[in-house]
Backbone bond lengths (Angstrom), bond angles and torsions (degrees), N, CA, C in turn:
res aa  C-N    CA-C-N  psi(-1)  N-CA   C-N-CA  omega(-1)  CA-C   N-CA-C  phi
1 X - - - 1.466 - - 1.526 110.08 -
2 X 1.321 117.27 135.03 1.462 121.30 -179.41 1.516 110.33 -76.72
3 X 1.358 114.89 161.19 1.464 119.45 177.31 1.521 111.27 -62.07
4 X 1.359 117.20 -34.12 1.464 120.27 179.95 1.525 111.38 -63.10
5 X 1.335 116.99 -43.14 1.455 119.84 179.39 1.522 110.93 -70.37
6 X 1.315 116.68 -35.67 1.463 121.02 175.59 1.529 109.87 -60.27
7 X 1.335 116.53 -43.22 1.468 121.00 179.21 1.523 111.10 -65.97
8 X 1.344 117.08 -42.12 1.460 121.35 177.25 1.521 110.90 -61.05
9 X 1.330 116.80 -45.46 1.459 120.85 -179.57 1.527 111.13 -61.44
10 X 1.314 116.55 -42.34 1.467 120.52 179.97 1.525 110.89 -64.40
11 X 1.336 116.46 -43.75 1.468 120.71 179.69 1.525 110.87 -63.98
12 X 1.340 117.07 -42.78 1.463 120.18 -179.69 1.520 110.62 -65.82
13 X 1.324 116.97 -42.77 1.471 119.98 179.35 1.531 110.55 -61.72
14 X 1.322 117.30 -49.24 1.464 120.70 -177.33 1.526 111.24 -60.87
15 X 1.336 116.47 -43.09 1.466 120.59 -179.35 1.525 110.96 -66.94
16 X 1.333 116.62 -44.98 1.464 120.26 179.85 1.520 111.35 -64.28
17 X 1.320 116.98 -41.55 1.464 121.01 179.46 1.528 110.38 -61.86
18 X 1.332 117.70 -43.44 1.468 121.17 177.93 1.528 111.06 -63.05
19 X 1.341 116.24 -42.45 1.461 119.92 -179.40 1.528 111.46 -63.43
20 X 1.316 117.09 -41.73 1.456 120.68 -178.74 1.525 111.89 -67.96
21 X 1.322 117.11 -27.15 1.465 120.45 176.26 1.523 111.29 -76.80
22 X 1.348 116.15 -34.57 1.462 120.73 -177.67 1.529 112.55 -86.89
23 X 1.332 115.96 -29.81 1.466 121.31 -176.01 1.522 109.76 -117.72
24 X 1.308 117.12 88.94 1.460 120.63 -178.05 1.526 111.75 -66.19
25 X 1.341 117.27 -21.31 1.463 119.91 178.58 1.522 111.97 -69.42
26 X 1.332 117.55 -15.32 1.460 120.95 177.90 1.528 112.17 -82.50
27 X 1.320 116.70 -22.09 1.462 121.05 -174.28 1.524 109.98 -71.35
28 X 1.339 118.56 126.96 1.470 120.73 177.92 1.531 111.38 -57.27
29 X 1.326 115.93 144.43 1.469 120.60 -178.08 1.518 110.56 -67.65
30 X 1.319 115.53 139.37 1.460 122.36 174.00 1.527 108.59 -140.72
31 X 1.337 117.79 152.10 1.467 119.65 177.77 1.525 111.03 -59.43
32 X 1.311 116.24 147.40 1.468 120.62 -179.31 1.524 111.27 -63.24
33 X 1.325 115.58 -32.25 1.461 120.63 178.98 1.528 108.29 -111.72
34 X 1.301 116.92 122.24 1.459 120.31 -179.57 1.513 110.41 169.44
35 X 1.312 114.83 -176.36 1.457 121.19 -179.90 1.523 109.40 -91.98
36 X 1.313 117.06 126.14 1.465 120.85 178.62 1.528 109.43 -67.52
37 X 1.327 117.82 137.14 1.476 119.95 -179.02 1.526 111.31 -65.19
38 X 1.333 116.06 140.13 1.458 120.08 179.20 1.522 111.83 -75.15
39 X 1.331 116.75 -29.61 1.461 121.25 173.81 1.522 107.47 -93.27
40 X 1.330 118.32 115.67 1.461 121.03 -175.73 1.526 110.33 -71.06
41 X 1.336 115.96 163.80 1.467 120.36 179.06 1.526 110.93 -62.86
42 X 1.325 117.78 -38.31 1.467 120.71 178.54 1.532 110.41 -64.40
43 X 1.335 116.44 -39.35 1.465 119.81 177.42 1.522 110.69 -66.81
44 X 1.341 116.94 -38.61 1.463 120.81 179.16 1.528 110.81 -62.39
45 X 1.346 117.30 -44.96 1.468 121.30 178.61 1.532 109.96 -60.01
46 X 1.311 116.86 -44.75 1.468 121.18 -179.44 1.513 110.89 -66.09
47 X 1.318 117.22 -42.56 1.463 121.66 179.40 1.525 110.81 -62.98
48 X 1.331 117.18 -41.42 1.461 121.70 179.02 1.526 111.07 -64.04
49 X 1.329 116.71 -43.08 1.465 120.49 178.20 1.528 110.75 -61.70
50 X 1.327 117.04 -44.79 1.461 120.82 -176.67 1.528 111.53 -67.25
51 X 1.319 117.26 -34.39 1.461 119.58 176.73 1.523 110.93 -60.02
52 X 1.337 116.21 -44.64 1.466 120.07 178.84 1.525 110.79 -66.84
53 X 1.314 117.79 -41.88 1.459 121.50 -178.36 1.528 111.94 -63.98
54 X 1.332 117.02 -37.55 1.461 120.93 -176.72 1.522 112.95 -89.56
55 X 1.334 117.36 -0.37 1.454 120.60 171.31 1.518 116.12 76.74
56 X 1.332 117.54 29.08 1.461 120.34 177.77 1.524 109.08 -92.23
57 X 1.328 117.46 109.42 1.463 121.39 178.42 1.522 111.45 -88.66
58 X 1.320 117.36 -16.20 1.456 122.12 176.40 1.525 109.20 -100.15
59 X 1.332 116.40 122.29 1.466 120.07 179.89 1.528 111.53 -65.69
60 X 1.326 117.22 -37.01 1.467 120.35 179.69 1.527 110.65 -63.12
61 X 1.332 117.05 -45.47 1.462 120.89 178.35 1.523 110.99 -65.44
62 X 1.322 116.11 -37.70 1.465 120.51 -179.92 1.526 110.95 -62.73
63 X 1.316 117.00 -45.55 1.456 120.34 -178.64 1.533 111.68 -68.23
64 X 1.335 117.09 -33.80 1.468 119.27 174.77 1.520 110.43 -63.97
65 X 1.338 115.71 -42.47 1.462 120.35 177.90 1.529 110.74 -63.51
66 X 1.339 115.74 -44.65 1.467 119.94 -178.26 1.527 111.39 -62.66
67 X 1.330 116.58 -38.71 1.468 119.54 178.87 1.526 111.22 -65.37
68 X 1.325 115.95 -31.99 1.459 119.91 -177.36 1.524 112.98 -83.63
69 X 1.353 117.09 -29.68 1.459 119.45 -170.02 1.530 115.72 -124.71
70 X 1.332 118.24 -12.93 1.468 119.06 -171.50 1.523 113.58 -121.82
71 X 1.305 117.68 20.37 1.454 120.19 179.85 1.522 112.48 -62.53
72 X 1.342 117.35 -25.47 1.465 119.23 179.00 1.524 111.80 -69.81
73 X 1.339 116.40 -19.55 1.466 120.90 178.00 1.520 112.43 -101.33
74 X 1.327 117.16 -33.52 1.464 122.01 -175.78 1.528 109.60 -128.95
75 X 1.342 117.30 91.20 1.474 120.45 -179.01 1.524 112.53 -58.75
76 X 1.353 116.09 -34.08 1.469 119.96 178.41 1.518 109.21 -118.87
77 X 1.330 116.26 133.95 1.457 121.84 175.29 1.523 108.64 -130.12
78 X 1.329 117.73 131.00 1.468 120.38 -178.04 1.528 111.34 -75.40
79 X 1.319 115.62 170.69 1.456 120.65 171.41 1.528 108.88 -75.62
80 X 1.318 116.54 165.94 1.461 120.69 -174.46 1.536 114.00 -57.69
81 X 1.355 119.88 -44.68 1.481 118.04 178.89 1.528 112.78 -61.13
82 X 1.334 116.58 -40.33 1.459 119.73 179.49 1.516 112.22 -66.83
83 X 1.327 116.57 -40.45 1.467 120.89 178.66 1.519 110.38 -64.32
84 X 1.331 116.28 -42.96 1.460 120.80 -179.74 1.524 110.88 -61.65
85 X 1.331 116.70 -43.74 1.462 120.65 -179.73 1.532 111.05 -65.43
86 X 1.329 116.93 -44.58 1.466 120.48 178.94 1.519 111.26 -62.19
87 X 1.335 116.32 -40.80 1.460 120.57 -176.70 1.520 111.03 -66.03
88 X 1.334 117.20 -43.08 1.466 120.17 179.77 1.522 111.21 -64.57
89 X 1.319 117.20 -38.71 1.458 120.11 179.34 1.524 112.61 -73.11
90 X 1.336 116.17 -19.22 1.467 120.46 -176.82 1.523 113.13 -95.11
91 X 1.329 118.45 10.36 1.468 120.74 -177.08 1.524 111.91 -57.62
92 X 1.342 116.72 -41.98 1.470 119.31 179.92 1.521 111.05 -68.84
93 X 1.326 117.44 -35.43 1.466 120.58 176.13 1.525 109.93 -62.93
94 X 1.327 117.46 -43.50 1.464 120.59 177.90 1.524 110.51 -60.46
95 X 1.328 116.58 -41.11 1.469 120.45 179.86 1.517 111.26 -62.92
96 X 1.320 117.07 -44.92 1.461 120.26 -175.63 1.527 111.67 -72.68
97 X 1.321 117.38 -36.12 1.462 119.81 175.22 1.524 110.06 -65.75
98 X 1.327 116.31 -39.31 1.466 120.79 177.71 1.525 110.80 -59.06
99 X 1.336 116.79 -43.79 1.462 120.08 -179.80 1.529 111.13 -65.96
100 X 1.320 117.52 -41.43 1.459 120.13 179.82 1.529 110.71 -62.20
101 X 1.317 116.48 -43.23 1.472 119.60 177.66 1.521 110.64 -62.01
102 X 1.333 116.41 -44.41 1.465 120.47 -177.49 1.521 111.91 -62.76
103 X 1.341 116.95 -43.59 1.469 119.64 -176.49 1.521 112.69 -70.44
104 X 1.318 117.80 -15.02 1.464 119.93 -179.51 1.525 112.42 -93.17
105 X 1.339 117.93 4.10 1.461 120.98 178.56 1.527 110.62 -95.44
106 X 1.310 115.61 159.13 1.467 119.86 177.09 1.525 111.37 -70.22
107 X 1.338 117.88 -22.49 1.462 121.68 -178.73 1.520 112.46 -74.03
108 X 1.331 117.65 -17.14 1.463 120.58 -176.06 1.525 111.81 -60.48
109 X 1.316 118.44 -32.60 1.466 121.77 -176.67 1.525 113.10 -88.05
110 X 1.320 117.73 9.68 1.470 121.82 179.77 1.530 109.95 -55.06
111 X 1.342 117.50 135.04 1.461 120.58 -178.06 1.534 112.74 -92.73
112 X 1.326 117.18 11.38 1.464 121.71 175.24 1.525 108.38 -127.26
113 X 1.321 116.04 127.35 1.464 122.25 176.10 1.527 109.58 -116.17
114 X 1.316 114.84 157.14 1.462 121.43 174.46 1.525 107.84 -126.49
115 X 1.330 117.14 137.40 1.455 121.30 -177.48 1.526 110.10 -124.41
116 X 1.309 116.29 142.25 1.462 121.51 176.66 1.518 108.25 -166.42
117 X 1.320 116.37 170.75 1.461 121.03 172.77 1.522 108.13 -130.81
118 X 1.322 115.88 153.38 1.459 121.02 -179.39 1.519 108.85 -138.66
119 X 1.334 118.48 143.84 1.464 121.27 -178.24 1.529 112.33 -66.06
120 X 1.330 115.24 144.49 1.463 122.73 170.57 1.527 105.55 -123.08
121 X 1.316 115.76 91.02 1.466 120.70 -176.11 1.527 110.04 -66.96
122 X 1.332 116.14 139.44 1.470 120.65 -176.89 1.528 113.59 -122.93
123 X 1.305 117.86 -0.69 1.463 120.13 178.67 1.520 110.87 171.26
124 X 1.341 115.89 155.21 1.462 120.23 -179.72 1.530 113.66 -122.55
125 X 1.326 116.45 -34.02 1.465 118.45 -177.65 1.521 110.70 -79.46
126 X 1.334 115.07 153.15 1.453 120.85 178.52 1.528 110.74 -63.48
127 X 1.327 117.15 -35.98 1.457 121.16 179.79 1.528 111.19 -64.55
128 X 1.337 115.91 -39.06 1.465 119.42 177.72 1.518 110.71 -62.25
129 X 1.318 115.99 -43.86 1.460 120.59 -179.22 1.527 110.93 -62.64
130 X 1.327 116.89 -39.56 1.466 121.15 -176.98 1.529 112.24 -72.04
131 X 1.342 116.87 -34.63 1.460 119.97 -172.23 1.530 113.87 -101.76
132 X 1.315 117.47 -13.32 1.456 120.36 -173.54 1.526 112.57 -65.05
133 X 1.340 116.08 143.04 1.457 121.56 173.84 1.527 111.54 -70.16
134 X 1.336 116.44 -10.58 1.460 120.36 179.34 1.526 112.08 -83.34
135 X 1.331 116.98 -8.36 1.459 120.78 178.80 1.524 109.77 -58.00
136 X 1.323 115.57 134.09 1.460 120.74 -176.38 1.512 112.04 102.11
137 X 1.334 115.79 -26.47 1.470 120.76 173.15 1.522 108.51 -106.52
138 X 1.326 116.24 -54.27 1.460 120.25 175.85 1.528 109.69 -68.71
139 X 1.323 116.05 146.04 1.465 122.41 -177.15 1.524 109.57 -140.92
140 X 1.338 114.62 166.94 1.459 119.04 170.90 1.528 108.71 -80.50
141 X 1.328 115.56 133.56 1.455 121.13 178.51 1.518 110.32 -142.46
142 X 1.316 115.54 177.78 1.467 120.74 -177.61 1.521 109.50 -119.60
143 X 1.326 115.51 131.80 1.462 121.62 176.56 1.517 108.20 -103.24
144 X 1.338 116.60 106.35 1.467 120.37 -175.82 1.522 111.95 -67.46
145 X 1.329 117.88 -35.25 1.464 120.39 -176.19 1.527 112.00 -66.95
146 X 1.354 116.68 -27.49 1.462 120.12 178.44 1.530 112.23 -110.91
147 X 1.331 115.78 2.69 1.470 121.94 177.66 1.530 111.70 51.38
148 X 1.318 116.52 52.03 1.463 120.04 179.85 1.529 110.05 -152.46
149 X 1.335 114.40 156.40 1.456 120.60 173.57 1.525 108.36 -88.19
150 X 1.324 116.07 154.27 1.460 121.26 178.39 1.520 108.87 -146.88
151 X 1.327 115.17 161.52 1.463 120.79 175.90 1.513 108.07 -114.88
152 X 1.325 115.85 121.83 1.456 117.85 -178.37 1.511 112.41 163.54
153 X 1.326 114.87 -141.17 1.460 123.16 -174.36 1.522 110.13 -123.77
154 X 1.309 115.55 177.65 1.464 121.35 171.32 1.525 108.85 -127.43
155 X 1.332 114.89 136.45 1.458 120.85 172.06 1.521 107.44 -96.07
156 X 1.329 116.13 115.02 1.463 122.36 177.29 1.524 107.01 -95.68
157 X 1.322 116.08 127.18 1.470 120.07 -172.37 1.521 111.07 -134.45
158 X 1.332 115.64 130.65 1.459 122.40 168.19 1.521 106.46 -110.18
159 X 1.332 116.76 124.80 1.463 119.58 -178.56 1.534 109.87 -136.32
160 X 1.329 116.05 169.16 1.459 121.83 177.08 1.522 109.59 -84.98
161 X 1.313 116.26 175.95 1.464 120.22 178.38 1.523 112.10 -66.41
162 X 1.337 117.32 -18.89 1.464 121.15 176.17 1.526 111.61 -85.92
163 X 1.346 116.67 -0.95 1.453 120.49 -179.73 1.514 114.22 88.05
164 X 1.336 118.60 8.50 1.458 122.08 -178.52 1.531 110.14 -76.08
165 X 1.333 119.15 120.84 1.470 120.76 178.30 1.523 111.32 -63.19
166 X 1.327 116.04 132.49 1.468 121.75 178.88 1.529 109.76 -105.23
167 X 1.321 116.85 -58.57 1.466 122.13 174.24 1.522 108.14 -138.18
168 X 1.324 116.32 156.30 1.461 120.12 -177.57 1.514 108.84 -158.04
169 X 1.334 115.74 161.98 1.463 120.83 178.84 1.523 108.77 -155.97
170 X 1.331 116.11 150.55 1.461 122.92 172.76 1.523 107.76 -108.03
171 X 1.322 116.47 126.21 1.463 120.76 179.18 1.522 109.07 -133.43
172 X 1.321 115.30 172.67 1.452 119.98 171.29 1.520 110.58 -61.16
173 X 1.317 116.56 158.16 1.462 120.72 -174.39 1.526 113.30 -63.68
174 X 1.338 117.65 -22.66 1.466 120.58 -176.98 1.523 113.42 -95.56
175 X 1.301 118.06 -0.21 1.469 120.55 -177.28 1.527 111.04 -59.84
176 X 1.317 115.92 138.55 1.464 121.51 178.67 1.530 110.13 -67.92
177 X 1.323 116.68 125.49 1.462 121.04 -176.80 1.522 111.64 -64.10
178 X 1.326 116.81 -35.17 1.462 120.21 -178.61 1.529 111.02 -69.57
179 X 1.331 116.72 -44.85 1.455 119.93 178.90 1.526 111.21 -63.81
180 X 1.337 115.60 -39.18 1.466 119.27 179.06 1.519 110.94 -63.36
181 X 1.331 116.92 -42.50 1.462 120.54 178.51 1.521 111.06 -61.62
182 X 1.332 117.49 -45.87 1.462 120.23 179.56 1.524 111.22 -62.91
183 X 1.330 116.52 -37.20 1.465 119.82 177.56 1.530 110.96 -65.44
184 X 1.332 116.94 -40.08 1.467 120.83 178.57 1.526 110.95 -61.81
185 X 1.326 116.42 -44.12 1.462 120.43 -179.32 1.524 111.38 -69.40
186 X 1.344 116.42 -36.04 1.464 119.95 179.75 1.529 111.09 -68.74
187 X 1.336 116.34 -31.09 1.465 120.19 -178.42 1.519 112.12 -71.07
188 X 1.339 117.09 -24.17 1.466 120.67 -178.73 1.530 110.01 -134.46
189 X 1.327 117.65 70.36 1.470 120.90 -176.56 1.521 113.65 -62.19
190 X 1.337 117.57 -23.25 1.466 120.18 -179.07 1.524 112.14 -65.07
191 X 1.334 117.11 -23.05 1.462 119.65 -179.68 1.524 111.66 -61.79
192 X 1.328 116.66 -39.90 1.463 120.94 -178.81 1.519 112.41 -89.12
193 X 1.327 116.95 -23.61 1.462 120.13 -178.96 1.522 111.21 -59.28
194 X 1.323 116.76 -33.00 1.466 121.02 -178.86 1.522 112.49 -95.92
195 X 1.349 116.63 5.97 1.463 119.96 -175.73 1.527 111.39 -132.20
196 X 1.295 119.72 67.64 1.473 120.40 177.05 1.523 110.40 -65.04
197 X 1.318 115.97 135.89 1.464 119.53 178.42 1.515 113.98 78.07
198 X 1.320 117.60 29.94 1.463 120.96 178.84 1.530 110.40 -67.81
199 X 1.330 116.74 139.13 1.464 122.18 176.52 1.524 108.97 -102.62
200 X 1.337 116.59 134.68 1.458 122.20 -179.21 1.526 108.87 -124.31
201 X 1.320 116.79 126.80 1.457 122.35 179.60 1.524 109.34 -106.77
202 X 1.317 116.76 125.11 1.460 121.63 179.36 1.514 110.98 -134.71
203 X 1.329 116.40 174.35 1.462 119.28 178.32 1.527 109.79 -92.78
204 X 1.332 116.73 -169.41 1.466 121.12 -172.35 1.524 113.43 -67.69
205 X 1.354 118.37 -13.90 1.462 120.64 -179.81 1.529 112.04 -76.96
206 X 1.309 117.48 -17.03 1.471 121.11 179.97 1.532 108.47 -92.66
207 X 1.311 115.78 77.19 1.460 120.63 -175.40 1.533 109.16 -134.28
208 X 1.321 115.23 172.23 1.459 121.10 177.14 1.517 111.06 121.44
209 X 1.335 116.06 133.17 1.462 120.34 -176.77 1.519 111.48 -62.83
210 X 1.332 117.01 -46.63 1.462 119.89 -179.33 1.534 110.59 -64.71
211 X 1.324 116.31 -38.33 1.463 121.11 179.26 1.528 110.82 -62.78
212 X 1.318 116.58 -47.10 1.463 120.49 -178.81 1.526 111.31 -68.49
213 X 1.330 116.77 -34.38 1.462 119.20 177.49 1.526 110.78 -65.38
214 X 1.333 116.52 -39.11 1.464 119.74 179.12 1.521 110.98 -65.82
215 X 1.334 116.89 -38.69 1.459 120.09 175.94 1.528 110.57 -64.99
216 X 1.330 115.88 -42.38 1.464 119.80 -178.99 1.526 111.19 -62.75
217 X 1.328 117.28 -36.55 1.464 120.95 178.16 1.528 111.58 -63.78
218 X 1.339 115.92 -24.71 1.461 120.45 177.98 1.530 112.08 -93.42
219 X 1.334 115.98 6.72 1.462 120.62 177.44 1.512 113.97 82.93
220 X 1.330 118.36 24.12 1.461 122.13 -178.11 1.523 110.43 -108.68
221 X 1.308 116.41 128.99 1.459 121.79 173.23 1.525 107.97 -97.31
222 X 1.327 116.59 120.40 1.465 121.58 -177.40 1.525 110.53 -94.14
223 X 1.322 115.98 128.50 1.458 122.19 171.86 1.522 107.96 -112.43
224 X 1.312 116.89 126.56 1.463 121.90 177.90 1.513 109.26 -151.32
225 X 1.343 117.98 165.81 1.468 119.59 179.83 1.527 111.46 -65.97
226 X 1.295 115.66 153.74 1.458 120.99 175.74 1.522 109.10 -74.07
227 X 1.321 116.88 126.76 1.461 120.92 178.82 1.527 110.17 -84.59
228 X 1.311 114.60 160.69 1.466 120.16 -178.78 1.527 110.25 -59.14
229 X 1.333 115.56 129.12 1.455 121.16 179.08 1.519 113.67 92.51
230 X 1.333 117.98 -5.92 1.459 121.49 178.97 1.523 110.87 -92.89
231 X 1.337 114.81 158.65 1.457 119.60 169.17 1.525 108.78 -70.21
232 X 1.320 115.34 155.53 1.471 119.75 179.70 1.523 110.13 -59.73
233 X 1.329 116.07 128.46 1.457 121.07 -178.26 1.528 110.70 -90.75
234 X 1.342 117.08 152.27 1.475 119.66 179.09 1.530 111.00 -67.62
235 X 1.326 114.89 152.00 1.462 120.42 176.57 1.507 114.84 82.09
236 X 1.327 117.08 10.02 1.463 119.75 -176.91 1.521 113.50 -61.02
237 X 1.321 117.31 -35.27 1.464 120.32 -178.32 1.530 112.27 -70.78
238 X 1.332 116.29 -22.00 1.461 120.10 -179.26 1.519 112.51 -92.89
239 X 1.318 116.85 -12.72 1.455 119.79 -168.90 1.525 113.49 -65.36
240 X 1.309 117.87 -50.44 1.465 120.03 -172.95 1.524 113.65 -60.59
241 X 1.350 119.11 -49.85 1.476 117.36 179.89 1.520 113.41 -64.12
242 X 1.342 117.75 -33.42 1.457 119.81 179.43 1.521 111.41 -74.31
243 X 1.331 117.61 -33.62 1.453 121.13 178.86 1.535 111.13 -66.10
244 X 1.323 116.94 -24.58 1.455 119.68 179.76 1.531 112.01 -63.28
245 X 1.333 116.85 -21.71 1.464 120.22 179.10 1.520 110.12 -63.69
246 X 1.345 117.60 -50.89 1.459 120.11 -178.67 1.520 110.72 -66.62
247 X 1.337 117.29 -34.07 1.464 118.80 176.18 1.524 110.03 -64.03
248 X 1.324 116.20 -36.80 1.462 120.26 177.87 1.522 110.89 -66.73
249 X 1.347 116.97 -39.71 1.467 120.62 178.08 1.522 110.48 -63.94
250 X 1.338 116.86 -45.23 1.462 120.46 178.58 1.520 111.32 -61.77
251 X 1.325 117.19 -38.69 1.458 120.66 178.74 1.526 110.60 -67.61
252 X 1.336 116.93 -34.69 1.463 119.74 175.18 1.519 110.46 -62.26
253 X 1.333 116.80 -45.07 1.456 120.44 179.03 1.533 111.46 -61.43
254 X 1.318 116.53 -41.60 1.462 119.53 -173.61 1.527 112.55 -88.51
255 X 1.336 116.91 -43.76 1.455 119.81 -174.85 1.515 113.64 -81.49
256 X 1.339 118.00 -39.63 1.459 121.50 -176.00 1.526 113.47 -101.42
257 X 1.344 116.67 -33.06 1.468 119.73 -176.98 1.532 112.44 -106.33
258 X 1.337 117.12 5.91 1.480 122.26 171.02 1.525 113.15 54.27
259 X 1.323 116.77 47.19 1.463 120.39 -178.12 1.521 111.94 -58.52
260 X 1.317 117.63 -39.31 1.459 120.69 -176.13 1.528 112.93 -83.39
261 X 1.331 117.61 -2.42 1.471 121.27 176.05 1.524 110.04 -111.56
262 X 1.326 116.60 37.99 1.474 120.45 -174.82 1.532 112.03 -70.00
263 X 1.322 119.00 -28.19 1.468 125.03 174.74 1.526 113.50 65.15
264 X 1.311 117.70 17.27 1.466 120.49 178.75 1.525 110.17 -80.54
265 X 1.338 116.09 148.06 1.457 121.40 -177.96 1.523 113.15 -120.95
266 X 1.316 116.88 -2.66 1.465 121.45 -179.41 1.523 109.17 -130.26
267 X 1.339 117.67 158.47 1.471 119.24 177.30 1.526 112.69 -56.07
268 X 1.332 117.10 -44.84 1.462 119.89 179.53 1.513 112.19 -62.05
269 X 1.330 115.96 -37.44 1.454 120.12 179.48 1.515 112.21 -67.08
270 X 1.341 117.00 -42.24 1.466 120.58 179.25 1.529 109.97 -63.61
271 X 1.320 116.67 -45.61 1.470 120.35 -178.88 1.518 110.64 -59.81
272 X 1.341 116.67 -45.98 1.466 120.18 -178.77 1.515 111.14 -63.03
273 X 1.316 118.47 -41.87 1.459 121.00 -176.43 1.524 112.24 -72.54
274 X 1.330 116.43 -35.24 1.469 118.92 174.84 1.529 109.39 -67.56
275 X 1.338 116.91 -40.28 1.466 120.07 178.87 1.527 110.98 -63.64
276 X 1.331 117.99 -35.43 1.463 120.41 175.95 1.520 110.82 -55.93
277 X 1.311 116.88 -43.92 1.457 121.67 -175.42 1.525 111.78 -73.78
278 X 1.335 117.22 -37.70 1.461 119.66 176.37 1.528 109.90 -67.20
279 X 1.327 116.37 -39.33 1.463 120.67 175.92 1.521 110.77 -60.88
280 X 1.339 116.87 -44.83 1.463 120.65 -178.37 1.524 111.41 -60.79
281 X 1.349 116.79 -45.87 1.464 120.24 179.44 1.526 110.82 -63.57
282 X 1.335 117.15 -44.23 1.461 121.35 179.99 1.521 111.15 -64.23
283 X 1.338 116.69 -41.51 1.465 120.48 -177.79 1.517 111.69 -63.19
284 X 1.323 117.22 -38.76 1.466 120.42 178.80 1.527 110.43 -64.04
285 X 1.345 116.60 -46.33 1.468 120.32 179.61 1.531 110.02 -64.23
286 X 1.334 116.60 -43.19 1.470 121.51 177.97 1.516 111.42 -59.99
287 X 1.314 117.06 -46.76 1.464 120.56 -177.32 1.527 110.97 -65.59
288 X 1.335 117.00 -44.51 1.469 120.07 178.68 1.525 111.07 -62.77
289 X 1.325 116.15 -39.68 1.463 120.60 -179.21 1.527 111.15 -64.82
290 X 1.322 117.03 -47.50 1.463 120.01 -177.98 1.517 112.22 -74.62
291 X 1.319 117.83 -29.33 1.458 120.16 175.77 1.521 110.02 -65.56
292 X 1.332 115.46 -41.36 1.461 120.47 179.22 1.519 111.57 -65.92
293 X 1.349 115.78 -40.51 1.465 120.06 -176.93 1.525 112.76 -89.47
294 X 1.366 116.00 -15.20 1.463 119.61 -179.11 1.511 113.03 63.80
295 X 1.348 117.82 44.85 1.462 120.40 -173.17 1.524 113.64 -120.40
296 X 1.310 118.77 23.96 1.463 119.24 -179.14 1.525 112.12 -59.13
297 X 1.316 117.31 -40.06 1.463 119.47 -175.41 1.515 112.54 -70.52
298 X 1.341 117.19 -21.31 1.467 119.51 -178.43 1.517 112.07 -99.11
299 X 1.327 117.30 12.46 1.460 120.41 179.87 1.520 110.11 -60.72
300 X 1.328 117.17 126.16 1.454 122.63 -179.58 1.519 109.92 -102.84
301 X 1.339 119.22 123.54 1.452 120.36 177.02 1.523 110.26 -60.24
302 X 1.323 116.17 129.29 1.467 120.57 -177.89 1.513 108.30 -151.31
303 X 1.288 116.34 133.05 1.457 119.37 -179.20 1.515 108.83 -151.98
304 X 1.330 114.46 142.43 1.469 119.41 175.17 1.512 109.10 -98.21
């Protein structure tokens, strides 16, 4: 492990530990009577982030590595079944910590967003599709960028120009990208309430008069490529270089954070593993932002 990742892990642990002490509503529910976990929630969040950062798709291999190299950070490490169970139950904690980190960065107030979806493949063999617990949620879909069909889910992501995740959702592969985006915005109306005149950049799939009118009513200006048969749309000269940002984010998820090698077999497992990767990306941006500004001590707990 590099010194930079060691520093990131320490900063994330310290911040998460402070938040869990100040915000009891963040702490996962546990019975009043029972054995306290030896691995704390702050350690679990840090361990989950580091697994994604170091590219371990196998939990068993990850824990073997951690026992050999990370004892200075984690005095106690659970066995693989215990870690898997804790991680699945902590998916909401990972989500809320991710949001708190994101809102404390300077990039959070960016007035330009980019939206896209990317495949999250969950199986290839017919037997996997028939027996998987993901059946009914995962679907067959088409990936235009790779010109192939896949069976699985889609990660819908709205991020800033710096690549900071703002809102996201996992849906079946056939879910309409426009409907999913509107649902994401409707679920968190406060995001737009503080951002009049927000600009949103999408690809050619985000089209439709009624769709654009609904965005406009929420104060969003949509920039997308001109479709065949349409008049030339404004902002066309700016579209390609700005669209490269979301392509870069998707490549980070797939190439560096192994999004498509998540190896999860249950809905809870997929959610937890996707959250690990979103947390990892957010934590890096958060750490770089606060390191540059030197504001770790003034971090204010904030969550929607």
